[in-house]
C-alpha positions as CSV (number, residue, x, y, z in Angstrom):
1,X,0.0,0.0,0.0
2,X,1.2,3.5,-0.7
3,X,1.3,5.2,2.7
4,X,0.9,8.6,1.2
5,X,-2.6,7.8,0.1
6,X,-4.4,8.2,3.4
7,X,-7.8,9.0,1.9
8,X,-7.8,6.7,-1.2
9,X,-7.4,3.1,-2.1
10,X,-6.3,4.0,-5.6
11,X,-2.8,3.9,-6.8
12,X,-1.2,7.3,-7.0
13,X,-0.3,6.6,-10.6
14,X,-2.1,4.1,-12.8
15,X,1.1,2.5,-14.1
16,X,-0.6,-0.5,-15.8
17,X,-2.7,1.9,-17.9
18,X,-0.5,2.8,-20.9
19,X,2.5,2.5,-18.5
20,X,1.3,5.5,-16.5
21,X,2.4,8.0,-19.2
22,X,0.7,11.4,-19.5
23,X,-2.9,11.8,-18.7
24,X,-3.5,8.1,-18.8
25,X,-1.4,7.7,-15.7
26,X,-4.1,9.6,-13.8
27,X,-7.3,8.7,-15.6
28,X,-9.3,5.5,-16.1
29,X,-9.8,3.7,-19.4
30,X,-13.6,4.1,-19.2
31,X,-15.5,6.1,-21.8
32,X,-16.5,9.7,-20.9
33,X,-19.7,9.6,-18.9
34,X,-19.4,5.9,-17.9
35,X,-20.6,5.2,-14.4
36,X,-17.8,2.9,-13.5
37,X,-15.5,5.8,-12.6
38,X,-17.9,7.0,-9.9
39,X,-18.5,3.5,-8.6
40,X,-14.7,3.1,-8.4
41,X,-14.4,6.3,-6.4
42,X,-17.1,5.4,-4.0
43,X,-15.6,2.0,-3.4
44,X,-12.2,3.5,-2.9
45,X,-13.6,6.0,-0.4
46,X,-15.3,3.2,1.5
47,X,-12.1,1.2,1.8
48,X,-10.2,4.2,3.0
49,X,-12.8,5.4,5.4
50,X,-13.1,1.9,7.0
51,X,-9.3,1.5,7.2
52,X,-9.3,-1.8,5.4
53,X,-7.0,-1.3,2.5
54,X,-4.5,-3.9,3.6
55,X,-7.3,-6.5,4.1
56,X,-9.3,-5.9,1.0
57,X,-9.3,-8.3,-2.0
58,X,-11.1,-7.1,-5.2
59,X,-12.4,-9.7,-7.6
60,X,-13.0,-8.5,-11.1
61,X,-14.1,-10.7,-14.0
62,X,-14.6,-10.3,-17.7
63,X,-16.3,-7.1,-19.0
64,X,-15.8,-3.4,-18.5
65,X,-14.8,-4.1,-14.9
66,X,-11.9,-6.3,-15.9
67,X,-9.2,-3.7,-15.4
68,X,-10.1,-2.9,-11.8
69,X,-6.6,-4.0,-10.8
70,X,-5.2,-1.0,-12.8
71,X,-6.5,1.3,-10.2
72,X,-7.0,-0.2,-6.8
73,X,-4.0,-0.6,-4.5
74,X,-5.5,-3.7,-2.8
75,X,-5.3,-7.4,-3.3
76,X,-6.6,-8.2,-6.8
77,X,-7.9,-11.4,-8.4
78,X,-9.1,-11.9,-11.9
79,X,-12.0,-14.3,-12.3
80,X,-13.4,-16.2,-15.3
81,X,-16.6,-14.8,-16.9
82,X,-19.4,-14.8,-14.3
83,X,-17.3,-16.7,-11.6
84,X,-16.4,-13.7,-9.4
85,X,-18.7,-14.7,-6.5
86,X,-17.3,-18.2,-6.4
87,X,-13.7,-16.8,-6.4
88,X,-14.8,-14.2,-3.7
89,X,-16.1,-17.0,-1.5
90,X,-12.8,-18.9,-1.9
91,X,-10.9,-15.8,-0.7
92,X,-13.2,-15.2,2.2
93,X,-13.1,-18.8,3.4
94,X,-9.4,-19.2,3.0
95,X,-8.7,-15.9,4.8
96,X,-11.7,-15.0,7.0
97,X,-10.1,-11.7,8.0
98,X,-10.1,-10.5,4.4
99,X,-12.6,-8.0,3.1
100,X,-13.7,-9.3,-0.3
101,X,-15.5,-7.3,-3.0
102,X,-16.9,-8.9,-6.1
103,X,-17.2,-6.1,-8.7
104,X,-19.3,-7.1,-11.7
105,X,-21.3,-5.9,-14.6
106,X,-24.8,-6.9,-15.7
107,X,-23.7,-9.2,-18.6
108,X,-21.3,-10.9,-16.4
109,X,-23.3,-11.3,-13.2
110,X,-26.9,-11.6,-14.5
111,X,-26.1,-13.9,-17.5
112,X,-23.3,-16.4,-17.3
113,X,-22.8,-15.8,-13.6
114,X,-26.4,-16.0,-12.4
115,X,-25.9,-19.4,-10.7
116,X,-22.8,-18.2,-8.9
117,X,-24.4,-15.0,-7.5
118,X,-27.5,-16.8,-6.4
119,X,-25.5,-19.5,-4.6
120,X,-23.2,-16.9,-2.9
121,X,-26.1,-14.8,-1.9
122,X,-28.1,-17.6,-0.4
123,X,-25.1,-18.9,1.5
124,X,-24.9,-15.5,3.2
125,X,-21.2,-15.5,4.0
126,X,-20.2,-11.8,4.4
127,X,-18.8,-10.6,1.1
128,X,-19.8,-7.4,-0.8
129,X,-21.0,-7.4,-4.3
130,X,-21.1,-4.2,-6.4
131,X,-23.3,-4.8,-9.4
132,X,-22.9,-2.2,-12.2
133,X,-26.0,-2.3,-14.4
134,X,-25.8,-0.3,-17.6
135,X,-28.4,-2.5,-19.4
136,X,-26.0,-3.6,-22.1
137,X,-22.9,-5.7,-22.9
138,X,-20.5,-2.9,-22.9
139,X,-17.0,-4.3,-23.6
140,X,-18.0,-6.9,-26.1
141,X,-19.9,-4.8,-28.6
142,X,-23.3,-3.7,-27.3
143,X,-25.2,-7.0,-27.3
144,X,-28.5,-7.4,-25.4
145,X,-27.9,-8.1,-21.7
146,X,-30.3,-9.7,-19.2
147,X,-31.0,-6.2,-18.0
148,X,-31.6,-4.6,-21.4
149,X,-34.9,-2.6,-21.2
150,X,-38.1,-3.4,-23.2
151,X,-37.8,-1.7,-26.6
152,X,-34.1,-0.9,-26.1
153,X,-31.9,-1.3,-29.2
154,X,-28.8,-3.6,-29.1
155,X,-26.7,-5.3,-31.7
156,X,-28.5,-8.6,-31.1
157,X,-32.0,-7.1,-30.9
158,X,-31.8,-4.4,-33.6
159,X,-35.6,-3.9,-33.5
160,X,-35.6,-3.4,-29.7
161,X,-36.0,-5.9,-27.0
162,X,-39.5,-7.5,-27.5
163,X,-41.7,-10.2,-26.3
164,X,-39.6,-12.9,-27.9
165,X,-36.5,-11.7,-26.0
166,X,-38.3,-11.8,-22.7
167,X,-38.5,-9.2,-19.9
168,X,-35.4,-7.8,-18.3
169,X,-34.1,-9.6,-15.2
170,X,-34.5,-7.6,-12.0
171,X,-31.4,-9.0,-10.1
172,X,-31.7,-6.9,-7.0
173,X,-35.2,-8.2,-6.4
174,X,-34.1,-11.8,-7.0
175,X,-31.3,-11.4,-4.5
176,X,-33.5,-9.6,-1.9
177,X,-36.0,-12.5,-2.1
178,X,-33.3,-15.0,-0.8
179,X,-32.9,-15.7,2.8
180,X,-29.1,-15.3,2.9
181,X,-28.5,-11.6,2.1
182,X,-29.0,-9.0,4.8
183,X,-28.7,-5.8,2.7
184,X,-29.8,-5.2,-0.9
185,X,-30.1,-1.7,-2.4
186,X,-30.4,-0.3,-5.9
187,X,-28.8,3.1,-6.5
188,X,-28.0,5.4,-9.4
189,X,-25.6,8.1,-10.4
190,X,-27.6,10.6,-12.5
191,X,-27.5,13.5,-10.1
192,X,-25.7,14.6,-6.9
193,X,-28.4,13.3,-4.6
194,X,-28.3,9.9,-6.1
195,X,-24.5,9.9,-6.1
196,X,-24.5,10.6,-2.3
197,X,-26.9,7.7,-1.8
198,X,-24.7,5.4,-3.9
199,X,-21.7,6.5,-1.9
200,X,-23.5,5.7,1.4
201,X,-24.8,2.4,0.1
202,X,-21.4,1.1,-1.0
203,X,-19.9,2.1,2.3
204,X,-22.6,0.4,4.3
205,X,-22.2,-2.8,2.3
206,X,-18.5,-2.8,3.1
207,X,-19.1,-2.0,6.8
208,X,-21.5,-4.9,7.1
209,X,-18.8,-7.2,5.9
210,X,-16.2,-5.6,8.3
211,X,-18.6,-6.2,11.2
212,X,-19.1,-9.9,10.0
213,X,-22.9,-9.5,9.7
214,X,-23.6,-10.9,6.3
215,X,-23.9,-10.7,2.5
216,X,-24.5,-7.3,1.0
217,X,-25.4,-6.4,-2.6
218,X,-25.5,-3.0,-4.2
219,X,-26.9,-2.6,-7.7
220,X,-25.7,0.6,-9.4
221,X,-27.6,1.9,-12.4
222,X,-24.9,3.2,-14.6
223,X,-24.8,5.3,-17.8
224,X,-23.2,3.8,-21.0
225,X,-23.1,6.8,-23.4
226,X,-21.1,4.8,-26.0
227,X,-23.7,2.1,-26.6
228,X,-26.7,4.4,-25.9
229,X,-25.2,6.7,-28.6
230,X,-25.9,9.7,-26.3
231,X,-24.0,12.5,-24.7
232,X,-23.2,11.9,-21.0
233,X,-25.9,14.4,-20.1
234,X,-28.5,12.7,-22.2
235,X,-27.4,9.3,-20.8
236,X,-28.0,10.5,-17.3
237,X,-31.5,11.7,-18.2
238,X,-32.2,8.3,-19.9
239,X,-31.3,6.5,-16.7
240,X,-33.4,8.9,-14.6
241,X,-36.5,8.9,-16.8
242,X,-36.4,5.5,-18.5
243,X,-34.2,3.0,-16.7
244,X,-35.6,3.7,-13.2
245,X,-39.1,2.8,-14.5
246,X,-38.0,-0.8,-14.9
247,X,-35.4,-0.8,-12.1
248,X,-36.8,1.4,-9.3
249,X,-34.3,2.8,-6.8
250,X,-34.3,2.1,-3.1
251,X,-33.5,-0.4,-0.3
252,X,-35.0,-3.8,-1.1
253,X,-33.7,-5.5,2.0
254,X,-32.1,-4.4,5.2
255,X,-32.1,-6.9,8.0
256,X,-30.5,-6.5,11.4
257,X,-28.2,-9.4,12.1
258,X,-25.8,-9.8,15.0
259,X,-22.2,-10.3,13.9
260,X,-21.7,-14.0,13.4
261,X,-18.9,-14.7,10.9
262,X,-15.5,-15.5,12.3
263,X,-14.9,-18.3,9.9
264,X,-13.0,-21.5,10.5
265,X,-9.3,-21.1,10.0
266,X,-8.0,-23.2,7.2
267,X,-5.4,-25.7,8.3
268,X,-2.2,-26.3,6.3
269,X,-0.7,-29.1,8.5
270,X,0.5,-31.6,5.9
271,X,0.4,-34.8,8.0
272,X,-3.0,-33.9,9.3
273,X,-4.3,-33.3,5.8
274,X,-2.8,-36.6,4.6
275,X,-4.6,-38.4,7.4
276,X,-7.9,-36.7,6.5
277,X,-7.8,-37.7,2.9
278,X,-6.7,-41.2,3.8
279,X,-3.3,-41.0,2.3
280,X,-0.3,-42.9,3.7
281,X,1.3,-41.0,6.5
282,X,4.7,-39.3,6.4
283,X,5.9,-41.9,8.9
284,X,4.7,-44.8,6.8
285,X,5.8,-43.8,3.3
286,X,4.6,-45.5,0.2
287,X,7.0,-47.9,-1.4
288,X,9.0,-46.5,-4.3
289,X,10.7,-48.4,-7.0
290,X,13.8,-46.5,-7.6
291,X,12.5,-44.5,-10.5
292,X,14.8,-41.5,-11.2
293,X,13.2,-38.6,-12.9
294,X,13.0,-39.3,-16.7
295,X,15.6,-36.7,-17.7
296,X,16.0,-38.4,-21.1
297,X,12.6,-37.0,-21.9
298,X,12.9,-33.6,-20.2
299,X,15.2,-32.2,-17.5
300,X,12.3,-30.8,-15.4
301,X,8.8,-31.6,-16.7
302,X,7.4,-34.3,-19.0
303,X,4.0,-33.8,-20.6
304,X,1.6,-36.5,-22.0
305,X,-1.6,-36.4,-23.8
306,X,-4.0,-39.4,-23.9
307,X,-6.8,-39.1,-26.4
308,X,-9.7,-41.2,-27.7
309,X,-13.4,-41.6,-27.9
310,X,-15.6,-42.0,-24.8
311,X,-15.1,-45.4,-23.3
312,X,-11.5,-45.9,-24.6
313,X,-10.2,-45.4,-21.1
314,X,-7.9,-42.4,-21.8
315,X,-9.0,-40.7,-18.6
316,X,-8.4,-43.8,-16.4
317,X,-5.0,-44.4,-17.9
318,X,-4.1,-40.7,-17.4
319,X,-5.1,-40.9,-13.7
320,X,-3.0,-44.1,-13.2
321,X,0.1,-42.4,-14.7
322,X,-0.5,-39.4,-12.4
323,X,-0.9,-41.5,-9.3
324,X,2.1,-43.7,-10.1
325,X,4.3,-40.6,-10.6
326,X,3.2,-39.1,-7.3
327,X,4.0,-42.4,-5.6
328,X,7.5,-42.1,-7.1
329,X,7.9,-38.7,-5.4
330,X,7.4,-36.5,-8.5
331,X,4.8,-33.8,-8.8
332,X,2.1,-34.7,-11.3
333,X,-1.2,-33.4,-12.6
334,X,-4.1,-34.8,-14.6
335,X,-6.5,-32.4,-16.4
336,X,-9.4,-34.1,-18.2
337,X,-11.2,-32.7,-21.2
338,X,-14.4,-34.4,-22.0
339,X,-16.6,-32.1,-24.2
340,X,-19.1,-33.4,-26.7
341,X,-16.5,-35.6,-28.2
342,X,-17.0,-38.1,-25.5
343,X,-19.8,-39.4,-27.7
344,X,-17.5,-39.8,-30.7
345,X,-14.5,-38.0,-32.1
346,X,-11.8,-37.3,-29.6
347,X,-11.7,-36.4,-25.9
348,X,-8.4,-36.2,-24.1
349,X,-6.5,-35.9,-20.8
350,X,-3.3,-33.8,-20.2
351,X,-0.8,-35.2,-17.8
352,X,2.4,-33.6,-16.4
353,X,5.1,-35.3,-14.4
354,X,7.6,-32.8,-13.0
355,X,10.7,-33.1,-11.0
356,X,9.6,-30.5,-8.5
357,X,6.5,-28.6,-9.4
358,X,4.1,-28.6,-12.4
359,X,3.8,-25.0,-13.4
360,X,1.1,-25.4,-16.1
361,X,-1.2,-28.4,-16.4
362,X,-2.0,-28.2,-20.1
363,X,0.0,-30.2,-22.7
364,X,-0.3,-28.5,-26.1
365,X,3.0,-30.0,-27.2
366,X,3.4,-33.3,-25.4
367,X,6.4,-35.5,-25.1
368,X,4.2,-38.6,-25.2
369,X,0.9,-39.1,-27.0
370,X,-1.4,-42.1,-26.6
371,X,-4.1,-42.2,-29.4
372,X,-6.9,-44.7,-29.2
373,X,-8.6,-43.6,-32.4
374,X,-7.8,-42.0,-35.8
375,X,-9.2,-38.6,-35.1
376,X,-7.1,-38.3,-32.0
377,X,-3.9,-39.2,-33.8
378,X,-4.7,-36.9,-36.7
379,X,-5.4,-34.0,-34.3
380,X,-2.6,-34.4,-31.8
381,X,0.1,-36.4,-33.7
382,X,1.6,-33.3,-35.3
383,X,1.8,-31.5,-31.9
384,X,4.2,-34.1,-30.3
385,X,7.5,-32.3,-29.8
386,X,10.7,-33.3,-31.5
387,X,12.1,-36.5,-30.1
388,X,8.8,-37.5,-28.5
389,X,6.9,-40.8,-28.5
390,X,3.5,-41.8,-30.0
391,X,1.6,-44.9,-29.0
392,X,-1.4,-45.6,-31.2
393,X,-3.9,-48.4,-31.4
394,X,-3.1,-50.1,-34.7
395,X,-6.3,-52.2,-34.3
396,X,-8.3,-49.2,-35.5
397,X,-5.6,-46.8,-37.0
398,X,-4.0,-47.5,-40.3
399,X,-2.2,-44.3,-41.2
400,X,0.1,-42.0,-39.2
401,X,0.0,-38.3,-40.1
402,X,3.3,-36.4,-40.7
403,X,5.0,-35.8,-37.3
404,X,8.0,-33.7,-36.2
405,X,11.6,-34.9,-36.7
406,X,12.7,-37.6,-34.4
407,X,9.2,-38.6,-33.1
408,X,9.0,-42.4,-32.7
409,X,5.6,-43.9,-33.4
410,X,4.6,-47.3,-32.2
411,X,1.6,-49.1,-33.5
412,X,0.2,-51.4,-30.7
413,X,-3.0,-53.3,-31.4
414,X,-4.4,-52.4,-28.0
415,X,-8.0,-53.3,-28.7
416,X,-7.1,-56.6,-30.4
417,X,-4.8,-57.6,-27.5
418,X,-7.5,-56.8,-25.0
419,X,-10.0,-58.9,-26.9
420,X,-7.6,-61.8,-27.0
421,X,-7.3,-61.6,-23.2
422,X,-11.1,-61.7,-23.1
423,X,-11.4,-58.3,-21.4
424,X,-11.9,-55.6,-24.1
425,X,-12.0,-52.8,-21.5
426,X,-8.3,-53.3,-20.6
427,X,-7.0,-51.9,-23.9
428,X,-6.0,-48.7,-22.0
429,X,-3.8,-50.8,-19.7
430,X,-2.2,-52.4,-22.8
431,X,-1.4,-48.8,-23.8
432,X,0.1,-48.1,-20.4
433,X,2.5,-51.0,-20.8
434,X,3.5,-49.7,-24.2
435,X,4.1,-46.2,-22.8
436,X,6.4,-47.6,-20.1
437,X,8.4,-49.6,-22.7
438,X,8.6,-46.9,-25.3
439,X,9.3,-43.9,-23.1
440,X,10.8,-45.3,-19.8
441,X,8.7,-42.6,-18.1
442,X,8.1,-44.6,-14.9
443,X,9.2,-48.1,-13.5
444,X,6.8,-50.8,-14.4
445,X,6.2,-51.7,-10.8
446,X,5.2,-48.1,-10.0
447,X,2.4,-48.2,-12.6
448,X,1.3,-51.7,-11.6
449,X,1.2,-50.7,-8.0
450,X,-1.1,-47.8,-8.8
451,X,-3.2,-50.2,-10.9
452,X,-3.5,-52.7,-8.1
453,X,-4.5,-50.0,-5.7
454,X,-7.2,-48.8,-8.1
455,X,-8.5,-52.4,-8.3
456,X,-8.3,-53.2,-4.6
457,X,-12.0,-53.7,-4.4
458,X,-12.1,-55.7,-7.6
459,X,-9.2,-58.1,-7.0
460,X,-10.5,-60.6,-9.6
461,X,-9.6,-58.1,-12.3
462,X,-6.0,-57.6,-11.3
463,X,-4.5,-60.6,-13.1
464,X,-6.1,-59.7,-16.5
465,X,-4.9,-56.1,-16.1
466,X,-1.4,-57.2,-15.3
467,X,-1.5,-59.4,-18.4
468,X,-2.6,-56.5,-20.5
469,X,0.2,-54.3,-19.2
470,X,2.8,-57.0,-20.0
471,X,1.3,-57.5,-23.5
472,X,1.6,-53.8,-24.3
473,X,5.2,-53.8,-23.1
474,X,6.0,-56.9,-25.2
475,X,4.4,-55.3,-28.3
476,X,6.7,-52.3,-28.2
477,X,9.8,-54.5,-27.4
478,X,9.0,-56.7,-30.4
479,X,8.7,-53.6,-32.6
480,X,12.3,-52.7,-31.6
């Protein structure tokens, strides 16, 4: 925090805005007449007045509010579109002493984020939500928002919002109707009287959180002269004369509630957490099988992609590799991607095995690819990095697309081998054996131990899975 700013939570210079040069170092990026600037000022004043700058975390998602972190000298977190309330709850529960503000626009909060705001409000945990409603998708080009007024023009309802587009969503009324919130108010910015009220409402919403009383929600009717195609003065009149007819101003809920929120303190005691999740204790370590980190693939981080159609077992195989790597003392992650392709085409899992820490879980250019069907090999084969390894199911794939220099491709009839074993579902385990043989990523026994653990409640299946693993390894060894 800049100690010279005793009466503001703003940065003294907005360095992130055009590198703080010229006027842009002291002005926002918002259009002239936009209400965001005033909402920012009132929030900054509330933070300074309450003396909570060092405790405040501002959460800003996609939309015109996205650059909140340019201006506020507080903790800042960016959230995915609509997900700010969920992120805000995470901050509050992880650090109960924090003062968390979710700052959102109408397209963000009332559309893609409607489920998140309803859940957070009903939960009632003390966070503060500032909801800037300008009745339009501002940043993305002026499309109709959930709050666009009847008859109002937008790029996606050029004849004005009509019956087929439905009535606008009155979010403050929805929130006020829930049991969780204690304070809900709708304010505006079109004249000095309304600005003073907005200032007071935002400060009150913050104070209720400071006092641990509950969830507070302030809807701010805001001008958007750019998409209204009006002067700032005319936009203010439009909000006053038109917008307030659909969204009347005033307090919708104000409930007295005794301070209650202290919040359970998160615990970061590793042995205790291991015990809670049923992991092997630090004093009773899992057996390891002498596997050194596979530096022949990469000095620090090996990435894999396993892809196929739904039912091919790519996700299960990916999880087994991840668990085996963790058992060997490496860091490992598994990120599934299902999508509509799970019913045909290609779905995939990204796996990383790192010496110390996985820094990014995606695998756009994997060291190892396992492809269970032709679309997966066609899509991901060319992405395998130079010197990498491809395992593909030659039972169903006939042609290998062009790949990078030095990539070794092994055709293993995974499905055919599994059928010969009498258990078609183990074709993914055949592929695991092939991966171990071709890449030397992990010791065989590390993967087999993870496999046995996964089947501990289905012991009758262990023998056939071990046979599948051995057959996959033998297929690669036979290919040389």
